[in-house]
N, C-alpha and C positions, 0 to 999 in steps of 0.2 A: 504494500500500500504506500509506504513512504517513497519508494522508488517511482511510483506513478505520479505522486504529488510533485516530486522533484522534476520529473519529466515535463509535467504541465507547466511548472514554474519557468523552466528554461524555454519551453516552446512558445509560451504565450507572451512573455513579458519583455523580450529584448527588442522592442520596437523603436526605441530612441537610439539614434546612431550619431556618430561624429567623432571628433578627436578626444572629447572629454570622456572620463570614465562614467559608466552607467551603474547606478546602485539599484540592485534588484532585491526585492523582499517579498515574502509570502506569509500568509497566515491561513489556517484551515481548521475545520472542526475535526478534532482528533478521534471523535467517536464515529465518524462517517467512513464506510467502506467504499473507497473510490473504485474498486474493481468492477462494480456494476455500471459505471458510467462509460458506455461505449459509443453512444450517439449524442450529438450536441446540436442545438438549434439556437439561433440568435433570438434574444428576447425582443419583442416589439418595442420600439422607442417609446411609444405611448404608455407602456406598462412600467418603464423604468422610473424610479424615484428621481425627482429633480435634485441634481447635485450642483456643486459650485464648479461645474465644468466649463470648458470653453467650447463654443460651437465649432464643430469640425465641418469643413467643406465636404460636399458630397464626393468629391474626388478622393480626398484623404480618407473619408469613411470607407469607401470602396477598397482602397489600398490596404487599410488596416485589416478589414474583414477578410479580404482575399489572402493576405499574408498569414493570418491566424488560421484560417481554414486549410491552407496549404500545409502549414506546419503540423496541425493536428492530424491531417490525412497521412502525412509521412510517418506519424507515430502509431498509425493503425486505428485512429478514431474516425467515425463517420459523421459528417455534417448532414443533418436531416433538413431538407428544404421545405418539407411540409409534414404535417402529421405529428405524432408523438415523438419526443426525444427524452433521453435519460436525464439530461441536464440542459439548463439554459445559460447562454453566454451573454454578457453585457460588458460594455467598456465606457469609460469617459476619460477626458483629458483635462488636466489642470495646468495652467501656465502662470508663473510668477515672474515679475520683473525684478531684477537685482542690479546693484551698482557695485562695481569693483573699483576701489580707489587704491592707486599705487603712488607712493612717495619715493623720491630719490634725491640725492644730494643732502649734505648735512651742514651746509653753511661754512665754506672756507673760500678764501681769495675772491671776495666779491659776491659769492653765492651765499647770501646771508639766510636765505630761507629755502627750505626744500621745495622741489617742484612736484606737482601732482598730476596724475593722469587718471581720469575717470572713464570708465567703460561700462555701458549698460549691456546687460545680456538677459536672455530669457531662459528660465529653467522650466522644463516640462515634466509632468508626471502622467504616465499612462496607467490607468487602473483597470484591471480586468477582473470580473467577478464570474463565479460559477454558482448558479442557484439551482437547488433541487426543486423541480416543478411540483412534486407531490407534497413535500413538506412546506413548500413556499418559504424556504430559508436559505440564507447565504451559507454555502459549504466551503468555499475557497475564494480567497482574494489575493491577488498579486499586483505589485506595482513596480514600475521601473522609472527612475528619475535620472535626468541628465540635462546637460546644456543643449538647447535647441540651436541648430545651425540655421542659417538663412534659407537653405534649400531643404528643410526638413520634410517638405511634401514630395520629395523625389521618390518615385516608385522603386527605383533600384536600391536606394538606401533603406527603405522599409523592408524590401525582400531580403537584403543582405543581413539586416539586423535580426529579423525573425529567424533566419537560418542559423545564427550563432547559437 
């Protein structure tokens, strides 16, 4: 069971890519037997609870879903397009603005004050949930956090990140 949960963690969450490191974390219900989850289906957006997420363009939504489905299929899971599924998938994205301030110089030979450089950057978190449709409860949550590059919507970057 633990091996399957770890496999899901790696398969679903490495969707943020770039030069910066990606922090991946998971949490799950230790009483749930994940062996019976073989088919997955995306939860309808209307049924997802409102989160402090960022609206994702339809193109990025399609890329994320396709990358997750491709990775799950490579692990032997089946994505159900209609009908009943063993588990429901949902995701949302949260983006925070940060400021990185760097100072250099320490005041010698006319340089009395240090110089500063300020750089804004965006840190994004992709949160993926697995919900048991019978119990109607969250059974697994994983999230990946990393610095977003300007070309984060690149299809190739999403595919490469999921494949990691």
